[in-house]
N, C-alpha and C positions, 0 to 999 in steps of 0.2 A: 232155961229160959223161950217162953214162946209167947206170940203176938197174932193179934189176927188180925185183920182189917176187913170192913165190909162196903165195899165200892157199888154200892146202888140207891137209887133216890126212888119215892113212889109214885111216881111217874116218867120213865125214860123213854126213850123214842132210838131205833138202832138202823140207821139207813143201810141199805143193801144195793149199791150204786153199780153199774154194770165195770165187768172187768173192764171192755176196749166199747168207741166209740168211733166211728168213722166220719166220715162230711157226709152229708144225708141220710144218715140214719134217723131213724124213730126209736127215742129213748123212753123206757118208762123204768123212773127211777122209785122202787118202790121201799117203803119203811116201816118196820114194826114198833107200836107203841104196845108199853110193858102198865099195867097200874097195880101196884103190888100193895095199892092200900084197899080199902075194905068199901070205898062208896067211889061216888064216880066224879070225878076231879076235873078241870075245867083248862086248858091249857091252848097257846098258839104253837104251831110251827109253822115257818116260815124258810123256803128253799131258796136259797139264789144261787145262779150262778157267774161267774166272771170271768172273763177274757183274760185270759194268763199275761197277754201281753200290756194291754192297756189298764187292769186291774178293775176296768167300766163292768156294771152289771150287765149283762145281757139278757136274762130269762129270771123273772119270779113267781113264785108259786107260792100260793097264802091258802091252804086247807084249813080250816080251824073248827076238827071238829072233836069234842071231846070225847075218850075212850071210855067206855065204860069198866067196871071193876072186872077182874082174870073171869075166863078168858076174854083179852082183847084184840079185836078184828085188826084188820091191818086199813086204815085208812084211805081211800082211793085217791088217787093223782094221776090225773087225767094227761096220756099222752102228749108229750111235747117235740114237735122237729128239733134236730141241735142245728144249731147255724153259727158258721165260725166266721 
């Protein structure tokens, strides 16, 4: 007996965070968007960073660029200083 599962959606976002961040670093957090449909899809992407101790948000970015059909470019997210 064999079964198969497909784990994908028409619109997917794959984050690519830096492996290490030190105090004072400038962080460039990129993500790849993939549109597997044959039409332009609209969506919202919200990126939030939280203080690990207080769990309060420390920075919120909200780029809302709809990705075109394949191949999908990486939407630009401006660099933000990391503050602890």
